[in-house]
N, C-alpha and C positions, 0 to 999 in steps of 0.2 A: 551269271544267271540272275543274281539279285538285282543288278542294274536294270535288266530288261523287265523283270517283274515289277520293279518300282515304277518304271515308265508306264506300264499298263495300269497300275494302281492309280497313278496320278491322272491318267486318262479317265479312269472310272470316277474319280472325285470330281473332275471337271464336268463330265457328262451328267452325273447325278445332280450336281448343283444347277447345271443348265436346265435340266428337266424340271427342277423345283421352281426356278425363277421363271420358267416358260409358262407355267399355268397357275400356280398358287396365288400370285397377286391379283388374278382376275376371277377367282372363284366366286367372290361375293357378287360381282356384276353378273356373272354367268347364271348363278342359281336364282338370285332375286329378280333380275330384270329379263335376261334372255330366255330363261326357262319359265319365268313368271311364277316362281314358287314362293316369293315373298321374302321379306327381310328376316323373319324368324327362322325360316328354313335355312337361309344363307348363314345366319349366325350358328345354327346347329351344325352345319357342315364344317365350319371352321373349328368348332369345339370338338367335332368328331376326330379331326386330325390329332389334336392333343390327347384325347382319351385313348385312341388307338395306340398311340406311341406309349402311353403309360401302361397299357395292358401288355404289350408284347415285349417291351424292353427287359422286364425282370426275367423272362424266359430265354431271350435271345443269347444272353451271355453264356449260359450253360450249353446251349446248342453250339455256339462258336467254339467253346473249349472241347466239346466232345467230338463234334463232326469236322471241325476246322472252319476257318472263316470263309473259305471259298464256296462250299456248298450252301452255307447259310446266306451268303450274298446272292448267289444265283436264285435261291428260293425267294428272297426279298425282292429281287428285280422282277421275277415272274409275277409275284403278287402285285407289285406296283404297276406292272404293265396291264394286268387284267383290270385293276382299279381305274387306271387312266382311260382305257378304251371304253369301259362301261360308263364312266362318268361323262364322256363325250356323247354317248348315245342315250343317257338316262333322261326320262321326261317326267318322272314322278318323284315325290319326296322320299319314299322308302328306298328306291333304287339309288337315288343320289347319295343318300346317307350311307348305304352299304358300300357303294363305290368309293366314297371318300374315306371310309374306314379301311378298305383294302389299300388304297393309295397311301394313306397316312402310315399304316403299319409297315408297308414295304419300305417307304422312305426312312422311317425311324430306324429300322434294323440295318439299313445300308451303312450308316455312319460307324457304329461300333465294329461291324465286320470289316470295313475298309481300314479303320484305325488299327485293328488287330493285324491285318495284312501288312500295314506299314511297319508295325513293331517287328513282325517276323522277317521282314526284308531289310531291316536296318540294324545297326549296332548302336550301343550307347553313344559312340563317337559321332554318328551321322544322323541320329534320330531327330534332333532339334531341327536340322535343316530339312529333313523329310516332312515334318509336320508344318514347318513354315511354308513349304511348297504346296502342301495340301490346302492350307488356309488361303493362300494366294489364288490358287486355281478355283477354289470354291467361290470366292467373292467375284472373281472374273466370270465364272459360269453363271452365277446368279444375275450379275449385271447384264451380261450379253443376252441371257435367256429372257429377262424381263423386257429388254429393249426390242428384241425380235418378236416376242409374243405380243407385246403391245401394238406393234404395227400390223400383225395378222388379224387382230380382233378389234381394230379401231372402229369398224362399222357396226359392231355388236350384232351380227347376224348369227343365228344358230349354226349354220353351216361352217362359219369361220371358227367357232369354238370346237365343233366336231373335228375339223382339220387340225386344230391346235392339239387336242388330246390324242389324235391319231399319230401325229408327229412325235409326241412325248412317248407313246407306246413303242414306236419304232426305235427311239433312242434307247429305251430300256432293253429292248431285244438285241440291239447292236452291242450294247454294253455287256450283255450275257456272253456274246460271242468273243468279245475282247478278253473278258475275265477267264473264260474257259481255256485260253491259251497261256494263262499265267501259272507258273510253277512257284510255289511259295516255300522258300527254305526256312529252316529254323536258325535264328541268329543268336549270337551270344547275348546273355542277359546280365544285368547288374545283380550281384549275388546277395545284396543286403535286403531283399524283399522278405517280408515276414511270412514264414511258412504257416499254412492253415490246413487243418484237417477236414473242415467242412467243404460243402460244395454249392450252397445256395447263395443267392445274392445277399442274404442277411449276414452271411459269413464275411462278405466284403466289408460291411459296415462295422463288424467286430474288430477290424484292424483300426486301432485308435488314430494312427497317422492318416489313413485313408479317410476316416470319418471327419477329421479336421479339414482335409483337402476338400471333401464334399461340401462341408459347411461354407468354406471359403468360395467354392465354385458356385454354390447357390447365390451367395451375395453378389458375386461377379456378374452372373447372368441376370439376376433380378434388377441390379442397379444400372445395367447398361443395355444389354440386348432386349430385355423385357420392357424397355421404355421407348425404343426407337420409333415404333409405329403406333404407339398408344399415348402414354403420358407426356412424353417430350414433344410429340407433334401437336397434341392438344394444347399444351402449354404455349407452344410457339404461336399457334393461331389465336388463342384467346388472350394471352398476356402480352405477346410481342408484336401482334398484328402481322404475322407472317402469312403470305399467300400460299396456296397449294403449289404453285410453280416454284416458289422459293423453297418449300419443303423438299421438292424433288432435287433442287440444287444442293441442299444440305445433305441429302442421302448420297448424292453423287460425290460430294466432298469427302464423305466418310469412305466410300469405295475407292476414290482416287488416292486418299491418304494411305490406304492399305496397299494398293497396287504399287505406289511409288516408294513407300517407306519400308515394305516388308523385308527386303533383302539388305537394305541400308542399315537397319537396326539389328540384323541377325548377328553380326560379329560382336556388337556391343553386348547383346543378350547372352551369347554363348560363353563369354569370358567372365560372367558374373554369377553369383549365387542365385538360384532360381527364386528363393524366398525374397531376396532383395529386389529382383526384377518385378515380381508381383506387387511388392510393397510400393515400388515406384509407380506402377500403373494406377494404384489407388490415389496417389498424389496428383498424377496427371488428370485423372477423371474428376478429382476435387476442383482443379482449376477449370475444367470443362463446365462443371455445374455453377461455378462462380460466373463464368462467361454467360451461361444461360440466365442466371439471375439478373445480370446487367441487361441482357436483351429484353427481358420482360418487365423489369422494375427500375431500370436506370432512367436517367433524365436526358439521355442523348437523343440524337436525331434517329429517324426511322432507318436511315442508311447504316448508322452505327449499330443499331439493334440487330439489323439483318446480318451484318458482318459478324457480330458476336455470336449470333445463333448458328450461323454456318460453321464458325470456328469450333463451336461445341461438338458438332458432329465430327469434324476433322480431328479434334483432340481424342475423341473416343476411338477413332480409327487408329491413331498412333498407339494408344494403349493396347488395342486388339493385336497389332503386329508384334507387340512384346509378349503377349500371352500365348500366341499360337505356337512358338517353339519352346514354350516353357511348361505349360500346364499338362497338355496331352502326353508329352514324354515322361513327365513326372508320374502320371497315373500308371503308365506302362512300367516304370522302374519300381513302383511300389508293389506291383502284382507278383505273386509267385508264378512260376513258369506255367503251371497248369491252370491258372485262373485269369489270364490276360483278357479273355473275352468277357468274363463276368465283371472285371474291374472297369473295362471300357463301357460296358452296358450300364453299370451302376452309375457311372459319371454322366452318361447320356441321359439317364433317368432323372438325375438331379437337375440337369440342364432343362429338360422338358417341364419339370415342376416349376422351376423358376420362370420359364417363359409363359407358363399358364397363370401363375400368381402375379407376375410383374404387371401386365396390362390391367388386370382386375383391380389392383391397388393404385397403380400410377395413373390410369386413365381418368377416373373421376377427380383425383387430386390435381392433376395437371390442368384440367379444364376449369376448376373452380377455386382451389386453394393454392394460389400461386406461390406465395412466400413459404408456407409450410412444405409444399412439394419440393422446392429447391433445397431448403434446409435439410429436409429428411434425406434426400439422396446425396447431398454433400456429406452428411454424416455417415451414410452407408459407404461412400467412397473412402473416407478416412478409416472406417472400420475394416475395409479391405487391407489397408496398410498394416493395421494392428494384427489382424488375423494372419497375414502372410509372415510377419516377423515371428509370431508365436509358432507357426508351423515350422519355420526354419530351425527352431531349437530342437525339434523332434526328428529332423531328417538326418541321416548319416551324411558324412562329408561327400561320399560319391553320389548320393541321391541329390544333394543340394547343389553340388558344383562338379558335375561329371567332366567338364572340360579340364579343370585343374587336375583331376585324377588321371585323365588320359595323358596329359603332359608329363606328369610325374612318372607314369608307367613307361613312357617313351625314353625319358632320361635314364631311368634304371636299366631298361633293356639295352640301351646303347653303351652304358658305362660299366656294366658288370658281365663277367663271363658266365655267371650263374643266373642269367636273366629270368628263366622260367620260375625258379624258386623265389626270386626277389619280387617279381610281379604278383605272384600268388599271395605273398605275405602282406601286400598293401591292403588297407581297409577298403 
Protein backbone atom coordinates (compact mmCIF):
# COMPACT_ATOMS: atom_id res chain seq x y z
CA UNK A 1 0.00 0.00 0.00
CA UNK A 2 2.77 2.43 0.94
CA UNK A 3 4.55 1.81 -2.35
CA UNK A 4 1.49 2.72 -4.42
CA UNK A 5 0.88 5.76 -2.24
CA UNK A 6 4.48 6.89 -2.64
CA UNK A 7 4.21 6.64 -6.42
CA UNK A 8 1.17 8.89 -6.37
CA UNK A 9 2.94 11.35 -4.08
CA UNK A 10 5.89 11.51 -6.47
CA UNK A 11 3.47 12.13 -9.34
CA UNK A 12 2.06 14.95 -7.23
CA UNK A 13 5.50 16.45 -6.67
CA UNK A 14 6.33 16.28 -10.38
CA UNK A 15 3.01 17.79 -11.50
CA UNK A 16 3.05 20.59 -8.90
CA UNK A 17 6.60 21.52 -9.93
CA UNK A 18 5.63 21.35 -13.60
CA UNK A 19 2.79 23.78 -12.92
CA UNK A 20 5.14 26.14 -11.11
CA UNK A 21 7.73 26.09 -13.92
CA UNK A 22 4.95 26.34 -16.48
CA UNK A 23 3.80 29.83 -15.49
CA UNK A 24 5.84 31.61 -12.80
CA UNK A 25 8.90 32.42 -14.99
CA UNK A 26 6.62 34.30 -17.38
CA UNK A 27 4.56 36.27 -14.86
CA UNK A 28 6.56 39.47 -15.19
CA UNK A 29 6.20 39.56 -18.98
CA UNK A 30 2.52 38.63 -18.75
CA UNK A 31 1.57 41.34 -16.24
CA UNK A 32 3.88 44.15 -17.38
CA UNK A 33 3.70 43.75 -21.15
CA UNK A 34 0.91 41.43 -22.26
CA UNK A 35 -1.70 42.89 -19.87
CA UNK A 36 0.06 46.29 -20.05
CA UNK A 37 -0.19 46.86 -16.29
CA UNK A 38 3.37 48.13 -15.92
CA UNK A 39 6.57 47.07 -14.20
CA UNK A 40 5.41 48.21 -10.75
CA UNK A 41 2.33 45.97 -10.83
CA UNK A 42 4.44 43.09 -12.14
CA UNK A 43 6.85 43.53 -9.23
CA UNK A 44 3.94 43.60 -6.79
CA UNK A 45 2.61 40.36 -8.27
CA UNK A 46 5.92 38.61 -7.64
CA UNK A 47 6.02 40.05 -4.11
CA UNK A 48 2.44 38.84 -3.56
CA UNK A 49 3.58 35.24 -4.08
CA UNK A 50 6.09 35.58 -1.24
CA UNK A 51 3.69 37.47 1.06
CA UNK A 52 0.91 34.92 0.52
CA UNK A 53 3.28 32.09 1.41
CA UNK A 54 4.42 33.85 4.58
CA UNK A 55 0.79 34.38 5.63
CA UNK A 56 -0.51 30.84 5.11
CA UNK A 57 2.46 28.70 6.15
CA UNK A 58 2.20 29.42 9.92
CA UNK A 59 -1.38 28.05 9.84
CA UNK A 60 -0.96 25.21 7.35
CA UNK A 61 1.11 23.04 9.69
CA UNK A 62 -1.59 22.91 12.37
CA UNK A 63 -4.19 22.07 9.72
CA UNK A 64 -2.00 19.25 8.35
CA UNK A 65 -1.54 17.75 11.82
CA UNK A 66 -5.22 18.04 12.74
CA UNK A 67 -6.93 17.14 9.47
CA UNK A 68 -4.19 15.11 7.80
CA UNK A 69 -1.97 16.13 4.86
CA UNK A 70 -4.34 14.88 2.15
CA UNK A 71 -7.34 17.18 2.84
CA UNK A 72 -4.99 20.15 3.20
CA UNK A 73 -3.27 19.28 -0.07
CA UNK A 74 -6.62 19.04 -1.89
CA UNK A 75 -7.66 22.44 -0.49
CA UNK A 76 -4.31 23.92 -1.60
CA UNK A 77 -4.71 22.49 -5.09
CA UNK A 78 -8.24 23.90 -5.39
CA UNK A 79 -7.00 27.32 -4.25
CA UNK A 80 -4.13 27.21 -6.73
CA UNK A 81 -6.47 26.12 -9.54
CA UNK A 82 -8.82 29.06 -8.88
CA UNK A 83 -5.85 31.42 -8.74
CA UNK A 84 -4.35 30.13 -11.98
CA UNK A 85 -7.60 30.31 -13.92
CA UNK A 86 -8.47 33.80 -12.70
CA UNK A 87 -4.93 35.00 -13.36
CA UNK A 88 -5.23 33.93 -16.98
CA UNK A 89 -8.46 35.93 -17.33
CA UNK A 90 -7.55 38.95 -15.19
CA UNK A 91 -7.26 42.32 -16.87
CA UNK A 92 -7.00 44.73 -13.95
CA UNK A 93 -4.34 45.20 -11.29
CA UNK A 94 -6.55 44.32 -8.26
CA UNK A 95 -7.76 41.09 -9.86
CA UNK A 96 -4.24 40.12 -10.94
CA UNK A 97 -2.93 40.68 -7.41
CA UNK A 98 -5.79 38.72 -5.82
CA UNK A 99 -5.29 35.86 -8.28
CA UNK A 100 -1.54 35.80 -7.64
CA UNK A 101 -2.22 35.65 -3.90
CA UNK A 102 -4.47 32.62 -4.32
CA UNK A 103 -1.99 30.84 -6.61
CA UNK A 104 0.95 31.66 -4.33
CA UNK A 105 -0.85 30.52 -1.19
CA UNK A 106 -1.93 27.26 -2.79
CA UNK A 107 1.53 26.45 -4.11
CA UNK A 108 3.16 27.29 -0.76
CA UNK A 109 0.94 24.87 1.18
CA UNK A 110 1.43 22.04 -1.31
CA UNK A 111 5.07 21.54 -0.28
CA UNK A 112 4.69 20.83 3.47
CA UNK A 113 1.56 18.75 2.76
CA UNK A 114 3.43 16.59 0.22
CA UNK A 115 6.47 16.39 2.51
CA UNK A 116 4.29 15.17 5.38
CA UNK A 117 2.74 12.54 3.10
CA UNK A 118 6.25 11.33 2.23
CA UNK A 119 7.05 11.04 5.94
CA UNK A 120 3.88 9.03 6.58
CA UNK A 121 4.53 6.70 3.63
CA UNK A 122 8.19 6.03 4.41
CA UNK A 123 10.29 4.63 7.23
CA UNK A 124 13.52 6.10 8.66
CA UNK A 125 15.30 3.51 6.51
CA UNK A 126 13.71 4.67 3.22
CA UNK A 127 13.07 8.36 3.92
CA UNK A 128 16.31 9.74 2.46
CA UNK A 129 15.73 7.97 -0.85
CA UNK A 130 12.11 9.18 -0.94
CA UNK A 131 13.11 12.82 -0.47
CA UNK A 132 15.89 12.45 -3.02
CA UNK A 133 13.30 11.26 -5.54
CA UNK A 134 11.08 14.21 -4.61
CA UNK A 135 13.88 16.70 -5.29
CA UNK A 136 14.80 14.99 -8.55
CA UNK A 137 11.21 15.10 -9.82
CA UNK A 138 10.71 18.70 -8.68
CA UNK A 139 13.70 19.89 -10.69
CA UNK A 140 12.69 17.80 -13.67
CA UNK A 141 9.16 19.20 -13.48
CA UNK A 142 10.39 22.79 -13.19
CA UNK A 143 12.71 22.39 -16.17
CA UNK A 144 10.22 20.67 -18.44
CA UNK A 145 7.44 23.05 -17.39
CA UNK A 146 9.55 26.11 -18.17
CA UNK A 147 10.62 24.69 -21.53
CA UNK A 148 7.07 23.86 -22.68
CA UNK A 149 5.59 27.04 -21.23
CA UNK A 150 8.18 29.17 -23.01
CA UNK A 151 7.24 27.63 -26.33
CA UNK A 152 3.53 28.27 -25.77
CA UNK A 153 3.95 31.98 -25.03
CA UNK A 154 6.83 32.91 -27.31
CA UNK A 155 4.56 35.20 -29.38
CA UNK A 156 3.39 37.04 -26.22
CA UNK A 157 -0.30 37.08 -27.20
CA UNK A 158 -2.92 37.35 -24.43
CA UNK A 159 -4.69 34.24 -25.74
CA UNK A 160 -1.45 32.25 -25.42
CA UNK A 161 -1.15 33.15 -21.74
CA UNK A 162 -4.83 32.40 -21.13
CA UNK A 163 -4.21 28.94 -22.58
CA UNK A 164 -1.09 28.60 -20.41
CA UNK A 165 -2.97 29.31 -17.18
CA UNK A 166 -5.92 27.15 -18.28
CA UNK A 167 -3.56 24.19 -18.78
CA UNK A 168 -2.06 24.83 -15.34
CA UNK A 169 -5.57 24.81 -13.86
CA UNK A 170 -6.28 21.45 -15.47
CA UNK A 171 -2.99 20.08 -14.11
CA UNK A 172 -4.01 21.02 -10.57
CA UNK A 173 -7.47 19.46 -11.01
CA UNK A 174 -5.96 16.24 -12.40
CA UNK A 175 -3.60 16.18 -9.45
CA UNK A 176 -6.58 16.38 -7.08
CA UNK A 177 -7.98 13.25 -8.73
CA UNK A 178 -4.65 11.43 -8.37
CA UNK A 179 -4.26 12.42 -4.72
CA UNK A 180 -7.81 11.39 -3.78
CA UNK A 181 -6.91 7.80 -4.73
CA UNK A 182 -3.97 7.85 -2.28
CA UNK A 183 -4.22 6.05 1.05
CA UNK A 184 -1.66 7.43 3.49
CA UNK A 185 -0.52 4.96 6.16
CA UNK A 186 1.22 5.87 9.39
CA UNK A 187 4.85 4.76 9.29
CA UNK A 188 7.32 4.03 12.08
CA UNK A 189 9.06 7.11 13.43
CA UNK A 190 12.40 7.74 15.13
CA UNK A 191 11.70 7.78 18.85
CA UNK A 192 14.22 10.48 19.82
CA UNK A 193 12.10 13.47 18.78
CA UNK A 194 11.62 15.98 21.59
CA UNK A 195 8.07 15.77 23.05
CA UNK A 196 6.26 19.11 23.17
CA UNK A 197 3.06 20.02 24.92
CA UNK A 198 2.19 23.07 22.80
CA UNK A 199 0.66 23.16 19.39
CA UNK A 200 1.54 26.43 17.63
CA UNK A 201 4.35 27.05 15.20
CA UNK A 202 6.14 28.96 17.97
CA UNK A 203 6.41 25.70 19.87
CA UNK A 204 8.39 24.30 16.95
CA UNK A 205 11.03 26.98 17.42
CA UNK A 206 11.16 26.27 21.16
CA UNK A 207 12.86 22.99 20.29
CA UNK A 208 16.51 24.16 20.47
CA UNK A 209 17.74 21.58 17.96
CA UNK A 210 15.03 22.49 15.46
CA UNK A 211 15.85 26.17 15.99
CA UNK A 212 19.48 25.46 15.11
CA UNK A 213 18.38 23.56 12.01
CA UNK A 214 16.15 26.48 10.96
CA UNK A 215 19.04 28.95 11.34
CA UNK A 216 21.19 26.62 9.26
CA UNK A 217 18.37 26.26 6.72
CA UNK A 218 17.99 30.03 6.42
CA UNK A 219 21.68 30.39 5.61
CA UNK A 220 21.50 27.51 3.11
CA UNK A 221 18.60 29.02 1.19
CA UNK A 222 19.87 32.60 1.51
CA UNK A 223 23.36 31.80 0.22
CA UNK A 224 22.32 29.52 -2.64
CA UNK A 225 18.73 29.49 -3.83
CA UNK A 226 18.21 33.15 -2.98
CA UNK A 227 21.03 34.14 -5.35
CA UNK A 228 20.33 32.06 -8.47
CA UNK A 229 18.08 34.48 -10.30
CA UNK A 230 19.09 37.70 -8.55
CA UNK A 231 22.54 38.46 -7.18
CA UNK A 232 24.50 35.74 -8.94
CA UNK A 233 22.93 36.41 -12.33
CA UNK A 234 23.44 40.18 -11.90
CA UNK A 235 27.07 39.55 -10.93
CA UNK A 236 27.56 37.32 -13.96
CA UNK A 237 26.24 39.97 -16.35
CA UNK A 238 27.96 42.98 -14.79
CA UNK A 239 31.27 41.52 -13.58
CA UNK A 240 31.88 38.51 -15.83
CA UNK A 241 30.30 39.76 -19.07
CA UNK A 242 27.93 36.80 -19.23
CA UNK A 243 25.20 37.01 -21.88
CA UNK A 244 21.54 36.15 -21.15
CA UNK A 245 21.85 33.01 -23.26
CA UNK A 246 24.84 31.90 -21.19
CA UNK A 247 22.82 32.49 -18.04
CA UNK A 248 20.32 30.02 -19.43
CA UNK A 249 23.12 27.52 -20.02
CA UNK A 250 24.33 28.00 -16.43
CA UNK A 251 20.84 27.31 -15.07
CA UNK A 252 20.63 24.26 -17.34
CA UNK A 253 24.00 23.10 -15.94
CA UNK A 254 22.56 23.36 -12.43
CA UNK A 255 19.51 21.28 -13.37
CA UNK A 256 21.65 18.83 -15.33
CA UNK A 257 23.99 18.31 -12.39
CA UNK A 258 21.00 17.55 -10.17
CA UNK A 259 19.39 15.14 -12.62
CA UNK A 260 22.65 13.29 -13.32
CA UNK A 261 24.14 13.25 -9.83
CA UNK A 262 21.14 12.87 -7.51
CA UNK A 263 21.12 9.09 -7.25
CA UNK A 264 24.86 8.76 -7.77
CA UNK A 265 25.54 10.68 -4.53
CA UNK A 266 22.67 9.09 -2.61
CA UNK A 267 24.61 6.02 -1.45
CA UNK A 268 27.50 8.27 -0.36
CA UNK A 269 25.13 10.52 1.59
CA UNK A 270 23.15 7.71 3.24
CA UNK A 271 26.27 6.14 4.75
CA UNK A 272 27.51 9.32 6.44
CA UNK A 273 26.40 11.53 9.29
CA UNK A 274 23.88 14.10 8.19
CA UNK A 275 25.75 16.94 9.89
CA UNK A 276 28.94 16.00 8.04
CA UNK A 277 27.12 15.89 4.69
CA UNK A 278 25.71 19.40 5.24
CA UNK A 279 29.17 20.60 6.32
CA UNK A 280 30.62 19.19 3.09
CA UNK A 281 28.00 21.10 1.09
CA UNK A 282 29.25 24.33 2.67
CA UNK A 283 32.78 23.54 1.46
CA UNK A 284 31.56 22.67 -2.05
CA UNK A 285 29.63 25.93 -2.26
CA UNK A 286 32.70 27.82 -1.02
CA UNK A 287 34.57 26.42 -4.02
CA UNK A 288 31.65 27.50 -6.20
CA UNK A 289 31.96 31.08 -4.96
CA UNK A 290 35.72 31.00 -5.59
CA UNK A 291 34.95 29.96 -9.18
CA UNK A 292 32.45 32.82 -9.42
CA UNK A 293 35.10 35.20 -8.14
CA UNK A 294 37.49 34.05 -10.84
CA UNK A 295 34.79 34.44 -13.49
CA UNK A 296 34.20 38.09 -12.59
CA UNK A 297 37.56 39.27 -11.31
CA UNK A 298 40.15 36.90 -12.78
CA UNK A 299 42.44 37.86 -15.62
CA UNK A 300 41.72 34.93 -17.92
CA UNK A 301 39.93 34.90 -21.24
CA UNK A 302 36.21 35.34 -21.68
CA UNK A 303 35.91 31.63 -22.45
CA UNK A 304 37.56 30.75 -19.12
CA UNK A 305 35.33 33.21 -17.27
CA UNK A 306 32.27 31.67 -18.88
CA UNK A 307 33.39 28.14 -18.00
CA UNK A 308 34.04 29.17 -14.39
CA UNK A 309 30.64 30.83 -14.11
CA UNK A 310 28.81 27.79 -15.50
CA UNK A 311 30.78 25.54 -13.13
CA UNK A 312 29.54 27.70 -10.23
CA UNK A 313 25.97 26.73 -10.99
CA UNK A 314 26.94 23.08 -11.52
CA UNK A 315 28.72 22.96 -8.15
CA UNK A 316 25.65 24.44 -6.48
CA UNK A 317 23.65 21.62 -8.08
CA UNK A 318 25.99 18.98 -6.65
CA UNK A 319 25.51 20.47 -3.20
CA UNK A 320 21.74 20.49 -3.64
CA UNK A 321 21.72 16.77 -4.44
CA UNK A 322 23.47 16.14 -1.12
CA UNK A 323 21.01 18.28 0.84
CA UNK A 324 17.81 16.76 -0.61
CA UNK A 325 18.12 13.35 1.14
CA UNK A 326 19.54 14.95 4.29
CA UNK A 327 17.74 18.08 5.49
CA UNK A 328 14.06 17.22 4.87
CA UNK A 329 14.32 13.76 6.53
CA UNK A 330 16.11 15.39 9.47
CA UNK A 331 13.21 17.84 9.93
CA UNK A 332 10.82 14.87 9.99
CA UNK A 333 12.97 12.94 12.47
CA UNK A 334 13.14 15.90 14.86
CA UNK A 335 9.35 16.26 14.93
CA UNK A 336 7.12 14.63 17.54
CA UNK A 337 4.61 12.35 15.82
CA UNK A 338 1.72 14.77 16.32
CA UNK A 339 3.61 17.79 14.93
CA UNK A 340 5.16 16.62 11.65
CA UNK A 341 3.04 19.03 9.62
CA UNK A 342 3.98 21.98 11.80
CA UNK A 343 7.68 21.15 11.60
CA UNK A 344 7.51 20.87 7.80
CA UNK A 345 5.55 24.13 7.56
CA UNK A 346 7.96 25.92 9.90
CA UNK A 347 10.93 24.89 7.79
CA UNK A 348 9.07 25.90 4.62
CA UNK A 349 8.43 29.30 6.24
CA UNK A 350 12.15 29.70 6.93
CA UNK A 351 12.84 28.86 3.30
CA UNK A 352 10.37 31.49 2.08
CA UNK A 353 11.93 34.13 4.33
CA UNK A 354 15.39 33.33 2.98
CA UNK A 355 14.14 33.44 -0.60
CA UNK A 356 12.58 36.85 0.07
CA UNK A 357 15.63 38.35 1.80
CA UNK A 358 18.27 36.75 -0.46
CA UNK A 359 17.44 38.63 -3.68
CA UNK A 360 16.89 41.90 -1.79
CA UNK A 361 20.41 41.72 -0.34
CA UNK A 362 22.24 39.89 -3.11
CA UNK A 363 20.74 41.66 -6.12
CA UNK A 364 22.21 45.14 -5.52
CA UNK A 365 25.49 43.71 -4.21
CA UNK A 366 25.97 41.40 -7.17
CA UNK A 367 25.33 44.19 -9.65
CA UNK A 368 27.64 46.83 -8.12
CA UNK A 369 29.84 45.51 -5.27
CA UNK A 370 31.48 42.60 -7.01
CA UNK A 371 34.34 41.68 -4.65
CA UNK A 372 32.34 42.24 -1.42
CA UNK A 373 29.51 40.18 -2.88
CA UNK A 374 31.69 37.15 -3.56
CA UNK A 375 33.56 37.41 -0.25
CA UNK A 376 30.31 37.78 1.71
CA UNK A 377 28.72 34.67 0.26
CA UNK A 378 31.97 32.73 0.44
CA UNK A 379 31.92 33.41 4.19
CA UNK A 380 28.26 32.39 4.37
CA UNK A 381 29.18 29.07 2.73
CA UNK A 382 31.93 28.46 5.27
CA UNK A 383 29.41 29.42 7.94
CA UNK A 384 27.20 26.57 6.71
CA UNK A 385 30.02 24.15 7.52
CA UNK A 386 30.48 25.58 11.01
CA UNK A 387 26.74 25.59 11.78
CA UNK A 388 26.33 22.03 10.50
CA UNK A 389 29.12 20.67 12.70
CA UNK A 390 27.67 22.48 15.72
CA UNK A 391 24.25 21.03 14.97
CA UNK A 392 25.74 17.54 14.80
CA UNK A 393 26.82 17.77 18.44
CA UNK A 394 23.18 18.19 19.50
CA UNK A 395 21.68 15.38 17.39
CA UNK A 396 21.17 11.90 18.78
CA UNK A 397 23.12 9.14 17.01
CA UNK A 398 19.98 7.84 15.31
CA UNK A 399 18.98 11.33 14.10
CA UNK A 400 22.45 12.11 12.79
CA UNK A 401 23.26 8.72 11.29
CA UNK A 402 20.08 6.64 10.79
CA UNK A 403 21.74 4.31 8.28
CA UNK A 404 24.25 3.11 10.88
CA UNK A 405 21.44 2.62 13.39
CA UNK A 406 19.46 0.51 10.91
CA UNK A 407 22.52 -1.63 10.14
CA UNK A 408 23.15 -2.26 13.84
CA UNK A 409 19.50 -3.13 14.35
CA UNK A 410 19.66 -5.70 11.56
CA UNK A 411 22.82 -7.28 13.01
CA UNK A 412 21.24 -7.57 16.45
CA UNK A 413 18.01 -8.95 14.99
CA UNK A 414 19.88 -11.60 13.03
CA UNK A 415 22.25 -12.60 15.81
CA UNK A 416 20.04 -12.72 18.90
CA UNK A 417 17.06 -14.91 19.72
CA UNK A 418 15.71 -12.02 21.81
CA UNK A 419 15.67 -9.65 18.85
CA UNK A 420 12.67 -7.50 19.85
CA UNK A 421 14.14 -6.63 23.25
CA UNK A 422 17.59 -6.00 21.78
CA UNK A 423 16.33 -3.68 19.09
CA UNK A 424 14.20 -1.72 21.54
CA UNK A 425 17.18 -1.24 23.83
CA UNK A 426 19.22 0.48 21.16
CA UNK A 427 19.38 4.32 21.32
